[in-house]
PyMOL Python script that loads the backbone (N, CA, C, O; Angstrom):
from pymol import cmd

cmd.read_pdbstr("""\
ATOM      1  N   PRO A   1     165.696 216.767 159.950  1.00  0.00           N
ATOM      2  CA  PRO A   1     164.615 217.566 160.057  1.00  0.00           C
ATOM      3  C   PRO A   1     163.469 216.965 160.831  1.00  0.00           C
ATOM      4  O   PRO A   1     163.426 215.760 161.080  1.00  0.00           O
ATOM      5  N   GLY A   2     162.526 217.837 161.215  1.00  0.00           N
ATOM      6  CA  GLY A   2     161.384 217.496 161.765  1.00  0.00           C
ATOM      7  C   GLY A   2     160.379 216.948 160.795  1.00  0.00           C
ATOM      8  O   GLY A   2     160.423 217.287 159.613  1.00  0.00           O
ATOM      9  N   THR A   3     159.436 216.076 161.270  1.00  0.00           N
ATOM     10  CA  THR A   3     158.535 215.341 160.369  1.00  0.00           C
ATOM     11  C   THR A   3     157.176 215.768 160.826  1.00  0.00           C
ATOM     12  O   THR A   3     156.973 216.457 161.826  1.00  0.00           O
ATOM     13  N   GLU A   4     156.246 215.294 159.998  1.00  0.00           N
ATOM     14  CA  GLU A   4     154.739 215.493 160.440  1.00  0.00           C
ATOM     15  C   GLU A   4     154.480 214.972 161.762  1.00  0.00           C
ATOM     16  O   GLU A   4     153.520 215.393 162.408  1.00  0.00           O
ATOM     17  N   ARG A   5     155.253 214.098 162.209  1.00  0.00           N
ATOM     18  CA  ARG A   5     154.794 213.520 163.644  1.00  0.00           C
ATOM     19  C   ARG A   5     155.689 214.083 164.597  1.00  0.00           C
ATOM     20  O   ARG A   5     155.507 213.680 165.745  1.00  0.00           O
ATOM     21  N   THR A   6     156.552 214.857 164.442  1.00  0.00           N
ATOM     22  CA  THR A   6     157.304 215.764 165.455  1.00  0.00           C
ATOM     23  C   THR A   6     156.333 216.453 166.335  1.00  0.00           C
ATOM     24  O   THR A   6     155.450 217.144 165.825  1.00  0.00           O
ATOM     25  N   PRO A   7     156.425 216.322 167.587  1.00  0.00           N
ATOM     26  CA  PRO A   7     155.393 216.972 168.512  1.00  0.00           C
ATOM     27  C   PRO A   7     155.244 218.271 168.361  1.00  0.00           C
ATOM     28  O   PRO A   7     154.113 218.754 168.401  1.00  0.00           O
ATOM     29  N   ARG A   8     156.354 219.053 168.162  1.00  0.00           N
ATOM     30  CA  ARG A   8     156.134 220.488 167.784  1.00  0.00           C
ATOM     31  C   ARG A   8     155.302 220.770 166.620  1.00  0.00           C
ATOM     32  O   ARG A   8     154.448 221.650 166.718  1.00  0.00           O
ATOM     33  N   VAL A   9     155.464 220.061 165.415  1.00  0.00           N
ATOM     34  CA  VAL A   9     154.630 220.210 164.289  1.00  0.00           C
ATOM     35  C   VAL A   9     153.168 219.875 164.556  1.00  0.00           C
ATOM     36  O   VAL A   9     152.219 220.578 164.208  1.00  0.00           O
ATOM     37  N   VAL A  10     153.096 218.706 165.223  1.00  0.00           N
ATOM     38  CA  VAL A  10     151.435 218.164 165.678  1.00  0.00           C
ATOM     39  C   VAL A  10     150.859 219.374 166.491  1.00  0.00           C
ATOM     40  O   VAL A  10     149.693 219.733 166.332  1.00  0.00           O
ATOM     41  N   ALA A  11     151.685 219.971 167.341  1.00  0.00           N
ATOM     42  CA  ALA A  11     151.049 221.040 168.205  1.00  0.00           C
ATOM     43  C   ALA A  11     150.590 222.191 167.302  1.00  0.00           C
ATOM     44  O   ALA A  11     149.470 222.694 167.387  1.00  0.00           O
ATOM     45  N   ALA A  12     151.592 222.594 166.378  1.00  0.00           N
ATOM     46  CA  ALA A  12     151.474 223.534 165.586  1.00  0.00           C
ATOM     47  C   ALA A  12     150.363 223.316 164.545  1.00  0.00           C
ATOM     48  O   ALA A  12     149.775 224.275 164.044  1.00  0.00           O
ATOM     49  N   ARG A  13     150.075 221.998 164.218  1.00  0.00           N
ATOM     50  CA  ARG A  13     149.116 221.890 163.015  1.00  0.00           C
ATOM     51  C   ARG A  13     147.510 222.189 163.807  1.00  0.00           C
ATOM     52  O   ARG A  13     146.594 222.597 163.093  1.00  0.00           O
ATOM     53  N   LYS A  14     147.297 221.980 165.137  1.00  0.00           N
ATOM     54  CA  LYS A  14     146.157 222.124 165.653  1.00  0.00           C
ATOM     55  C   LYS A  14     145.787 223.641 165.459  1.00  0.00           C
ATOM     56  O   LYS A  14     144.606 223.876 165.714  1.00  0.00           O
ATOM     57  N   LEU A  15     146.576 224.775 165.045  1.00  0.00           N
ATOM     58  CA  LEU A  15     146.365 225.794 164.991  1.00  0.00           C
ATOM     59  C   LEU A  15     145.758 226.125 163.578  1.00  0.00           C
ATOM     60  O   LEU A  15     145.444 227.287 163.323  1.00  0.00           O
ATOM     61  N   LEU A  16     145.601 225.182 162.714  1.00  0.00           N
ATOM     62  CA  LEU A  16     144.881 225.178 161.562  1.00  0.00           C
ATOM     63  C   LEU A  16     143.503 225.310 161.732  1.00  0.00           C
ATOM     64  O   LEU A  16     142.798 225.869 160.891  1.00  0.00           O
ATOM     65  N   ARG A  17     143.049 224.800 162.836  1.00  0.00           N
ATOM     66  CA  ARG A  17     141.350 224.840 163.236  1.00  0.00           C
ATOM     67  C   ARG A  17     141.144 225.960 164.107  1.00  0.00           C
ATOM     68  O   ARG A  17     141.956 226.352 164.945  1.00  0.00           O
ATOM     69  N   ARG A  18     139.910 226.504 163.846  1.00  0.00           N
ATOM     70  CA  ARG A  18     139.705 227.675 164.796  1.00  0.00           C
ATOM     71  C   ARG A  18     139.823 227.256 166.187  1.00  0.00           C
ATOM     72  O   ARG A  18     140.521 227.923 166.950  1.00  0.00           O
ATOM     73  N   ALA A  19     139.135 226.094 166.640  1.00  0.00           N
ATOM     74  CA  ALA A  19     139.079 225.749 167.905  1.00  0.00           C
ATOM     75  C   ALA A  19     140.591 225.773 168.632  1.00  0.00           C
ATOM     76  O   ALA A  19     140.689 226.174 169.792  1.00  0.00           O
ATOM     77  N   GLY A  20     141.675 225.353 167.933  1.00  0.00           N
ATOM     78  CA  GLY A  20     142.951 225.259 168.388  1.00  0.00           C
ATOM     79  C   GLY A  20     143.553 226.579 168.411  1.00  0.00           C
ATOM     80  O   GLY A  20     144.411 226.877 169.241  1.00  0.00           O
ATOM     81  N   ARG A  21     143.119 227.392 167.505  1.00  0.00           N
ATOM     82  CA  ARG A  21     143.564 228.789 167.639  1.00  0.00           C
ATOM     83  C   ARG A  21     143.149 229.514 168.906  1.00  0.00           C
ATOM     84  O   ARG A  21     143.947 230.109 169.632  1.00  0.00           O
ATOM     85  N   ASP A  22     141.660 229.409 169.150  1.00  0.00           N
ATOM     86  CA  ASP A  22     140.860 229.821 170.208  1.00  0.00           C
ATOM     87  C   ASP A  22     141.740 229.505 171.583  1.00  0.00           C
ATOM     88  O   ASP A  22     142.211 230.364 172.329  1.00  0.00           O
ATOM     89  N   ARG A  23     141.835 228.223 171.718  1.00  0.00           N
ATOM     90  CA  ARG A  23     142.494 227.532 172.910  1.00  0.00           C
ATOM     91  C   ARG A  23     143.935 228.192 173.153  1.00  0.00           C
ATOM     92  O   ARG A  23     144.266 228.682 174.233  1.00  0.00           O
ATOM     93  N   ALA A  24     144.665 228.150 172.132  1.00  0.00           N
ATOM     94  CA  ALA A  24     146.164 228.582 172.226  1.00  0.00           C
ATOM     95  C   ALA A  24     146.284 230.126 172.086  1.00  0.00           C
ATOM     96  O   ALA A  24     147.310 230.707 172.441  1.00  0.00           O
ATOM     97  N   GLY A  25     145.274 230.740 171.590  1.00  0.00           N
ATOM     98  CA  GLY A  25     145.482 232.252 171.484  1.00  0.00           C
ATOM     99  C   GLY A  25     146.526 232.513 170.661  1.00  0.00           C
ATOM    100  O   GLY A  25     147.133 233.557 170.902  1.00  0.00           O
ATOM    101  N   ARG A  26     146.972 231.721 169.583  1.00  0.00           N
ATOM    102  CA  ARG A  26     147.948 231.924 168.616  1.00  0.00           C
ATOM    103  C   ARG A  26     147.362 231.249 167.319  1.00  0.00           C
ATOM    104  O   ARG A  26     146.553 230.321 167.298  1.00  0.00           O
ATOM    105  N   PHE A  27     147.981 231.958 166.133  1.00  0.00           N
ATOM    106  CA  PHE A  27     147.615 231.457 164.873  1.00  0.00           C
ATOM    107  C   PHE A  27     148.978 231.231 163.883  1.00  0.00           C
ATOM    108  O   PHE A  27     150.069 231.659 164.261  1.00  0.00           O
ATOM    109  N   LEU A  28     148.856 230.657 162.831  1.00  0.00           N
ATOM    110  CA  LEU A  28     149.914 230.531 161.986  1.00  0.00           C
ATOM    111  C   LEU A  28     150.008 231.498 160.687  1.00  0.00           C
ATOM    112  O   LEU A  28     148.990 231.779 160.053  1.00  0.00           O
ATOM    113  N   VAL A  29     151.059 231.904 160.392  1.00  0.00           N
ATOM    114  CA  VAL A  29     151.147 232.753 159.300  1.00  0.00           C
ATOM    115  C   VAL A  29     152.071 232.007 158.317  1.00  0.00           C
ATOM    116  O   VAL A  29     152.940 231.254 158.759  1.00  0.00           O
ATOM    117  N   GLU A  30     151.894 232.209 156.923  1.00  0.00           N
ATOM    118  CA  GLU A  30     152.746 231.473 155.963  1.00  0.00           C
ATOM    119  C   GLU A  30     153.381 232.216 154.931  1.00  0.00           C
ATOM    120  O   GLU A  30     152.696 233.027 154.308  1.00  0.00           O
ATOM    121  N   GLY A  31     154.708 232.052 154.625  1.00  0.00           N
ATOM    122  CA  GLY A  31     155.217 232.736 153.450  1.00  0.00           C
ATOM    123  C   GLY A  31     156.436 233.940 154.007  1.00  0.00           C
ATOM    124  O   GLY A  31     156.361 234.485 155.108  1.00  0.00           O
ATOM    125  N   ALA A  32     157.162 234.112 153.340  1.00  0.00           N
ATOM    126  CA  ALA A  32     158.454 234.832 153.874  1.00  0.00           C
ATOM    127  C   ALA A  32     157.770 236.297 154.253  1.00  0.00           C
ATOM    128  O   ALA A  32     158.053 236.852 155.314  1.00  0.00           O
ATOM    129  N   GLN A  33     156.902 236.839 153.356  1.00  0.00           N
ATOM    130  CA  GLN A  33     156.616 238.349 153.571  1.00  0.00           C
ATOM    131  C   GLN A  33     155.579 238.246 154.926  1.00  0.00           C
ATOM    132  O   GLN A  33     155.762 239.046 155.844  1.00  0.00           O
ATOM    133  N   ALA A  34     154.660 237.398 155.006  1.00  0.00           N
ATOM    134  CA  ALA A  34     153.765 237.324 156.313  1.00  0.00           C
ATOM    135  C   ALA A  34     154.832 237.086 157.567  1.00  0.00           C
ATOM    136  O   ALA A  34     154.731 237.829 158.543  1.00  0.00           O
ATOM    137  N   VAL A  35     155.750 236.157 157.545  1.00  0.00           N
ATOM    138  CA  VAL A  35     156.673 236.103 158.491  1.00  0.00           C
ATOM    139  C   VAL A  35     157.403 237.361 158.769  1.00  0.00           C
ATOM    140  O   VAL A  35     157.353 237.853 159.896  1.00  0.00           O
ATOM    141  N   ARG A  36     158.072 237.906 157.821  1.00  0.00           N
ATOM    142  CA  ARG A  36     158.876 239.157 158.169  1.00  0.00           C
ATOM    143  C   ARG A  36     157.953 240.239 158.748  1.00  0.00           C
ATOM    144  O   ARG A  36     158.391 241.035 159.579  1.00  0.00           O
ATOM    145  N   GLU A  37     156.707 240.279 158.329  1.00  0.00           N
ATOM    146  CA  GLU A  37     155.923 241.243 159.147  1.00  0.00           C
ATOM    147  C   GLU A  37     155.630 240.919 160.586  1.00  0.00           C
ATOM    148  O   GLU A  37     155.679 241.788 161.456  1.00  0.00           O
ATOM    149  N   ALA A  38     155.307 239.591 160.848  1.00  0.00           N
ATOM    150  CA  ALA A  38     155.183 239.198 162.122  1.00  0.00           C
ATOM    151  C   ALA A  38     156.576 239.292 162.942  1.00  0.00           C
ATOM    152  O   ALA A  38     156.536 239.468 164.160  1.00  0.00           O
ATOM    153  N   LEU A  39     157.511 239.202 162.423  1.00  0.00           N
ATOM    154  CA  LEU A  39     158.853 239.200 163.143  1.00  0.00           C
ATOM    155  C   LEU A  39     159.074 240.692 163.391  1.00  0.00           C
ATOM    156  O   LEU A  39     159.679 240.986 164.422  1.00  0.00           O
ATOM    157  N   ALA A  40     158.696 241.597 162.642  1.00  0.00           N
ATOM    158  CA  ALA A  40     158.957 243.234 162.709  1.00  0.00           C
ATOM    159  C   ALA A  40     158.135 243.550 163.819  1.00  0.00           C
ATOM    160  O   ALA A  40     158.428 244.566 164.449  1.00  0.00           O
ATOM    161  N   HIS A  41     157.040 242.792 164.224  1.00  0.00           N
ATOM    162  CA  HIS A  41     155.998 243.423 165.312  1.00  0.00           C
ATOM    163  C   HIS A  41     156.275 242.578 166.598  1.00  0.00           C
ATOM    164  O   HIS A  41     155.646 242.759 167.641  1.00  0.00           O
ATOM    165  N   GLY A  42     157.298 241.608 166.446  1.00  0.00           N
ATOM    166  CA  GLY A  42     157.917 240.946 167.664  1.00  0.00           C
ATOM    167  C   GLY A  42     156.874 239.765 168.155  1.00  0.00           C
ATOM    168  O   GLY A  42     156.857 239.345 169.312  1.00  0.00           O
ATOM    169  N   VAL A  43     156.110 239.347 167.231  1.00  0.00           N
ATOM    170  CA  VAL A  43     154.979 238.503 167.715  1.00  0.00           C
ATOM    171  C   VAL A  43     155.196 236.813 167.175  1.00  0.00           C
ATOM    172  O   VAL A  43     154.268 236.005 167.186  1.00  0.00           O
ATOM    173  N   VAL A  44     156.430 236.524 166.770  1.00  0.00           N
ATOM    174  CA  VAL A  44     156.732 235.256 166.292  1.00  0.00           C
ATOM    175  C   VAL A  44     157.218 234.501 167.650  1.00  0.00           C
ATOM    176  O   VAL A  44     158.111 234.853 168.420  1.00  0.00           O
ATOM    177  N   HIS A  45     156.358 233.346 167.721  1.00  0.00           N
ATOM    178  CA  HIS A  45     156.787 232.348 168.902  1.00  0.00           C
ATOM    179  C   HIS A  45     157.769 231.393 168.442  1.00  0.00           C
ATOM    180  O   HIS A  45     158.798 231.176 169.080  1.00  0.00           O
ATOM    181  N   GLU A  46     157.436 230.713 167.163  1.00  0.00           N
ATOM    182  CA  GLU A  46     158.037 229.697 166.594  1.00  0.00           C
ATOM    183  C   GLU A  46     158.172 229.804 165.165  1.00  0.00           C
ATOM    184  O   GLU A  46     157.243 230.333 164.555  1.00  0.00           O
ATOM    185  N   LEU A  47     159.154 229.398 164.547  1.00  0.00           N
ATOM    186  CA  LEU A  47     159.174 229.289 163.023  1.00  0.00           C
ATOM    187  C   LEU A  47     159.641 227.882 162.549  1.00  0.00           C
ATOM    188  O   LEU A  47     160.610 227.245 162.961  1.00  0.00           O
ATOM    189  N   PHE A  48     158.732 227.535 161.585  1.00  0.00           N
ATOM    190  CA  PHE A  48     159.090 225.998 160.891  1.00  0.00           C
ATOM    191  C   PHE A  48     159.361 226.448 159.666  1.00  0.00           C
ATOM    192  O   PHE A  48     158.647 227.246 159.058  1.00  0.00           O
ATOM    193  N   VAL A  49     160.562 225.884 159.184  1.00  0.00           N
ATOM    194  CA  VAL A  49     161.299 226.162 157.813  1.00  0.00           C
ATOM    195  C   VAL A  49     161.883 225.003 157.421  1.00  0.00           C
ATOM    196  O   VAL A  49     162.447 224.247 158.211  1.00  0.00           O
ATOM    197  N   THR A  50     161.757 224.753 155.902  1.00  0.00           N
ATOM    198  CA  THR A  50     162.453 223.798 155.187  1.00  0.00           C
ATOM    199  C   THR A  50     163.763 224.338 154.938  1.00  0.00           C
ATOM    200  O   THR A  50     164.027 225.540 154.978  1.00  0.00           O
ATOM    201  N   ASP A  51     164.621 223.361 154.664  1.00  0.00           N
ATOM    202  CA  ASP A  51     166.036 223.875 154.188  1.00  0.00           C
ATOM    203  C   ASP A  51     166.086 224.600 153.035  1.00  0.00           C
ATOM    204  O   ASP A  51     166.993 225.401 152.808  1.00  0.00           O
ATOM    205  N   GLU A  52     165.237 224.395 152.332  1.00  0.00           N
ATOM    206  CA  GLU A  52     165.334 225.122 150.925  1.00  0.00           C
ATOM    207  C   GLU A  52     164.760 226.591 151.397  1.00  0.00           C
ATOM    208  O   GLU A  52     165.417 227.542 150.975  1.00  0.00           O
ATOM    209  N   ALA A  53     163.797 226.852 152.088  1.00  0.00           N
ATOM    210  CA  ALA A  53     163.348 228.075 152.482  1.00  0.00           C
ATOM    211  C   ALA A  53     164.305 228.816 153.427  1.00  0.00           C
ATOM    212  O   ALA A  53     164.319 230.047 153.433  1.00  0.00           O
ATOM    213  N   ALA A  54     165.053 228.140 154.174  1.00  0.00           N
ATOM    214  CA  ALA A  54     165.861 228.824 154.998  1.00  0.00           C
ATOM    215  C   ALA A  54     167.114 229.277 154.332  1.00  0.00           C
ATOM    216  O   ALA A  54     167.884 230.107 154.815  1.00  0.00           O
ATOM    217  N   ALA A  55     167.280 228.607 153.061  1.00  0.00           N
ATOM    218  CA  ALA A  55     168.467 229.040 152.138  1.00  0.00           C
ATOM    219  C   ALA A  55     167.920 230.148 151.383  1.00  0.00           C
ATOM    220  O   ALA A  55     168.740 230.945 150.928  1.00  0.00           O
ATOM    221  N   ARG A  56     166.847 230.324 151.191  1.00  0.00           N
ATOM    222  CA  ARG A  56     166.183 231.521 150.386  1.00  0.00           C
ATOM    223  C   ARG A  56     166.093 232.867 151.236  1.00  0.00           C
ATOM    224  O   ARG A  56     166.277 234.011 150.818  1.00  0.00           O
ATOM    225  N   HIS A  57     165.756 232.447 152.569  1.00  0.00           N
ATOM    226  CA  HIS A  57     165.493 233.553 153.356  1.00  0.00           C
ATOM    227  C   HIS A  57     166.107 233.662 154.625  1.00  0.00           C
ATOM    228  O   HIS A  57     165.448 233.992 155.611  1.00  0.00           O
ATOM    229  N   PRO A  58     167.600 233.354 154.694  1.00  0.00           N
ATOM    230  CA  PRO A  58     168.415 233.430 156.032  1.00  0.00           C
ATOM    231  C   PRO A  58     168.219 234.511 156.894  1.00  0.00           C
ATOM    232  O   PRO A  58     168.558 234.488 158.077  1.00  0.00           O
ATOM    233  N   ASP A  59     167.629 235.555 156.283  1.00  0.00           N
ATOM    234  CA  ASP A  59     167.448 236.852 157.271  1.00  0.00           C
ATOM    235  C   ASP A  59     166.291 236.540 158.316  1.00  0.00           C
ATOM    236  O   ASP A  59     166.265 237.116 159.404  1.00  0.00           O
ATOM    237  N   LEU A  60     165.350 235.616 157.944  1.00  0.00           N
ATOM    238  CA  LEU A  60     164.251 235.370 158.826  1.00  0.00           C
ATOM    239  C   LEU A  60     164.547 234.241 159.972  1.00  0.00           C
ATOM    240  O   LEU A  60     163.685 233.872 160.769  1.00  0.00           O
ATOM    241  N   LEU A  61     165.673 233.823 159.947  1.00  0.00           N
ATOM    242  CA  LEU A  61     166.133 232.732 161.045  1.00  0.00           C
ATOM    243  C   LEU A  61     166.720 233.402 162.213  1.00  0.00           C
ATOM    244  O   LEU A  61     166.845 232.710 163.223  1.00  0.00           O
ATOM    245  N   ASP A  62     167.148 234.774 162.259  1.00  0.00           N
ATOM    246  CA  ASP A  62     167.752 235.331 163.399  1.00  0.00           C
ATOM    247  C   ASP A  62     166.562 235.809 164.365  1.00  0.00           C
ATOM    248  O   ASP A  62     166.785 235.875 165.574  1.00  0.00           O
ATOM    249  N   GLY A  63     165.419 236.112 163.897  1.00  0.00           N
ATOM    250  CA  GLY A  63     164.383 236.646 164.832  1.00  0.00           C
ATOM    251  C   GLY A  63     163.772 235.882 166.022  1.00  0.00           C
ATOM    252  O   GLY A  63     163.840 236.220 167.204  1.00  0.00           O
ATOM    253  N   PRO A  64     163.190 234.840 165.531  1.00  0.00           N
ATOM    254  CA  PRO A  64     162.247 234.005 166.492  1.00  0.00           C
ATOM    255  C   PRO A  64     163.203 233.281 167.404  1.00  0.00           C
ATOM    256  O   PRO A  64     164.329 232.950 167.033  1.00  0.00           O
ATOM    257  N   ASP A  65     162.738 233.050 168.574  1.00  0.00           N
ATOM    258  CA  ASP A  65     163.257 232.327 169.971  1.00  0.00           C
ATOM    259  C   ASP A  65     163.642 231.013 169.336  1.00  0.00           C
ATOM    260  O   ASP A  65     164.807 230.625 169.420  1.00  0.00           O
ATOM    261  N   ARG A  66     162.693 230.285 168.683  1.00  0.00           N
ATOM    262  CA  ARG A  66     162.903 228.899 168.362  1.00  0.00           C
ATOM    263  C   ARG A  66     162.572 228.719 166.839  1.00  0.00           C
ATOM    264  O   ARG A  66     161.515 229.162 166.389  1.00  0.00           O
ATOM    265  N   VAL A  67     163.461 228.082 166.069  1.00  0.00           N
ATOM    266  CA  VAL A  67     163.567 227.631 164.726  1.00  0.00           C
ATOM    267  C   VAL A  67     163.501 226.270 164.586  1.00  0.00           C
ATOM    268  O   VAL A  67     164.310 225.637 165.263  1.00  0.00           O
ATOM    269  N   THR A  68     162.750 225.652 163.885  1.00  0.00           N
ATOM    270  CA  THR A  68     162.489 224.145 163.789  1.00  0.00           C
ATOM    271  C   THR A  68     162.482 223.910 162.318  1.00  0.00           C
ATOM    272  O   THR A  68     161.538 224.237 161.598  1.00  0.00           O
ATOM    273  N   VAL A  69     163.711 223.254 161.845  1.00  0.00           N
ATOM    274  CA  VAL A  69     163.719 222.802 160.489  1.00  0.00           C
ATOM    275  C   VAL A  69     162.946 221.518 160.233  1.00  0.00           C
ATOM    276  O   VAL A  69     163.048 220.496 160.913  1.00  0.00           O
ATOM    277  N   VAL A  70     162.270 221.663 159.319  1.00  0.00           N
ATOM    278  CA  VAL A  70     161.350 220.505 158.988  1.00  0.00           C
ATOM    279  C   VAL A  70     161.383 220.068 157.717  1.00  0.00           C
ATOM    280  O   VAL A  70     161.973 220.793 156.915  1.00  0.00           O
ATOM    281  N   ASP A  71     160.803 218.868 157.247  1.00  0.00           N
ATOM    282  CA  ASP A  71     160.923 218.579 155.780  1.00  0.00           C
ATOM    283  C   ASP A  71     159.753 219.012 155.029  1.00  0.00           C
ATOM    284  O   ASP A  71     158.865 219.624 155.624  1.00  0.00           O
ATOM    285  N   ALA A  72     159.645 218.727 153.628  1.00  0.00           N
ATOM    286  CA  ALA A  72     158.774 219.268 152.857  1.00  0.00           C
ATOM    287  C   ALA A  72     157.245 218.797 153.377  1.00  0.00           C
ATOM    288  O   ALA A  72     156.347 219.639 153.419  1.00  0.00           O
ATOM    289  N   ARG A  73     157.042 217.634 153.703  1.00  0.00           N
ATOM    290  CA  ARG A  73     155.980 217.048 154.093  1.00  0.00           C
ATOM    291  C   ARG A  73     155.470 217.700 155.345  1.00  0.00           C
ATOM    292  O   ARG A  73     154.265 217.948 155.352  1.00  0.00           O
ATOM    293  N   ALA A  74     156.167 218.021 156.397  1.00  0.00           N
ATOM    294  CA  ALA A  74     156.039 218.510 157.549  1.00  0.00           C
ATOM    295  C   ALA A  74     155.357 219.898 157.120  1.00  0.00           C
ATOM    296  O   ALA A  74     154.212 220.099 157.526  1.00  0.00           O
ATOM    297  N   ALA A  75     155.895 220.729 156.438  1.00  0.00           N
ATOM    298  CA  ALA A  75     155.783 222.122 156.099  1.00  0.00           C
ATOM    299  C   ALA A  75     154.425 222.164 155.286  1.00  0.00           C
ATOM    300  O   ALA A  75     153.683 223.133 155.449  1.00  0.00           O
ATOM    301  N   ALA A  76     154.072 221.138 154.408  1.00  0.00           N
ATOM    302  CA  ALA A  76     152.946 221.247 153.726  1.00  0.00           C
ATOM    303  C   ALA A  76     151.840 220.818 154.689  1.00  0.00           C
ATOM    304  O   ALA A  76     150.734 221.291 154.429  1.00  0.00           O
ATOM    305  N   SER A  77     151.928 219.973 155.803  1.00  0.00           N
ATOM    306  CA  SER A  77     150.959 219.833 156.780  1.00  0.00           C
ATOM    307  C   SER A  77     150.546 220.811 157.565  1.00  0.00           C
ATOM    308  O   SER A  77     149.456 220.759 158.134  1.00  0.00           O
ATOM    309  N   LEU A  78     151.506 221.972 157.698  1.00  0.00           N
ATOM    310  CA  LEU A  78     151.220 223.260 158.467  1.00  0.00           C
ATOM    311  C   LEU A  78     150.530 224.185 157.565  1.00  0.00           C
ATOM    312  O   LEU A  78     150.189 225.241 158.098  1.00  0.00           O
ATOM    313  N   SER A  79     150.235 224.037 156.291  1.00  0.00           N
ATOM    314  CA  SER A  79     149.932 224.912 155.342  1.00  0.00           C
ATOM    315  C   SER A  79     148.434 224.578 154.863  1.00  0.00           C
ATOM    316  O   SER A  79     148.082 223.399 154.879  1.00  0.00           O
ATOM    317  N   ASP A  80     147.562 225.551 154.447  1.00  0.00           N
ATOM    318  CA  ASP A  80     146.419 225.365 153.836  1.00  0.00           C
ATOM    319  C   ASP A  80     146.370 225.829 152.427  1.00  0.00           C
ATOM    320  O   ASP A  80     145.333 226.051 151.801  1.00  0.00           O
ATOM    321  N   THR A  81     147.524 225.950 152.005  1.00  0.00           N
ATOM    322  CA  THR A  81     147.603 226.523 150.560  1.00  0.00           C
ATOM    323  C   THR A  81     147.907 225.483 149.737  1.00  0.00           C
ATOM    324  O   THR A  81     148.369 224.455 150.234  1.00  0.00           O
ATOM    325  N   VAL A  82     147.689 225.591 148.299  1.00  0.00           N
ATOM    326  CA  VAL A  82     148.032 224.563 147.373  1.00  0.00           C
ATOM    327  C   VAL A  82     149.488 224.356 147.157  1.00  0.00           C
ATOM    328  O   VAL A  82     149.911 223.217 146.956  1.00  0.00           O
ATOM    329  N   THR A  83     150.321 225.434 147.186  1.00  0.00           N
ATOM    330  CA  THR A  83     151.763 225.366 147.074  1.00  0.00           C
ATOM    331  C   THR A  83     152.385 226.020 148.089  1.00  0.00           C
ATOM    332  O   THR A  83     152.717 227.204 148.043  1.00  0.00           O
ATOM    333  N   PRO A  84     152.598 225.088 149.249  1.00  0.00           N
ATOM    334  CA  PRO A  84     153.262 225.569 150.597  1.00  0.00           C
ATOM    335  C   PRO A  84     154.603 226.384 150.047  1.00  0.00           C
ATOM    336  O   PRO A  84     155.213 226.130 149.008  1.00  0.00           O
ATOM    337  N   GLN A  85     154.877 227.329 150.919  1.00  0.00           N
ATOM    338  CA  GLN A  85     156.202 228.042 150.738  1.00  0.00           C
ATOM    339  C   GLN A  85     157.473 227.543 151.512  1.00  0.00           C
ATOM    340  O   GLN A  85     158.629 227.892 151.270  1.00  0.00           O
ATOM    341  N   GLY A  86     157.068 226.674 152.475  1.00  0.00           N
ATOM    342  CA  GLY A  86     158.155 225.945 153.266  1.00  0.00           C
ATOM    343  C   GLY A  86     158.700 226.743 154.551  1.00  0.00           C
ATOM    344  O   GLY A  86     159.740 226.515 155.169  1.00  0.00           O
ATOM    345  N   ILE A  87     157.596 227.882 154.834  1.00  0.00           N
ATOM    346  CA  ILE A  87     158.038 228.662 155.841  1.00  0.00           C
ATOM    347  C   ILE A  87     157.009 229.213 156.619  1.00  0.00           C
ATOM    348  O   ILE A  87     156.329 230.100 156.103  1.00  0.00           O
ATOM    349  N   VAL A  88     156.747 228.820 157.871  1.00  0.00           N
ATOM    350  CA  VAL A  88     155.473 228.930 158.634  1.00  0.00           C
ATOM    351  C   VAL A  88     155.963 229.498 160.059  1.00  0.00           C
ATOM    352  O   VAL A  88     156.866 228.955 160.695  1.00  0.00           O
ATOM    353  N   ALA A  89     155.353 230.517 160.447  1.00  0.00           N
ATOM    354  CA  ALA A  89     155.375 230.988 161.996  1.00  0.00           C
ATOM    355  C   ALA A  89     154.191 230.909 162.770  1.00  0.00           C
ATOM    356  O   ALA A  89     153.086 231.075 162.253  1.00  0.00           O
ATOM    357  N   VAL A  90     154.338 230.678 163.919  1.00  0.00           N
ATOM    358  CA  VAL A  90     153.344 230.509 165.077  1.00  0.00           C
ATOM    359  C   VAL A  90     153.468 231.927 165.722  1.00  0.00           C
ATOM    360  O   VAL A  90     152.805 232.211 166.719  1.00  0.00           O
TER     361      VAL A  90
END
""", "prot")
cmd.dss("prot")
cmd.show_as("cartoon", "prot")
cmd.util.cbc("prot")
cmd.orient("prot")
């Protein structure tokens, strides 16, 4: 699985800051429901998911062009919540 230092995770983490979002024109959504909504609208560029979240939500893995499996620390680094859900989309 990808780690906190994986280039794709590092790039996505920049989207936690407004300057990064403005520069890229993208943002992060976290959690199965938010990701499901984004997929329904066809706006998911990339999905980061832990093995545990992938097992809980296999239906979400078919939509995005790129799915990156990450470890729990990498998923937490992409989250601004107290209890990360292990599934984050760009």
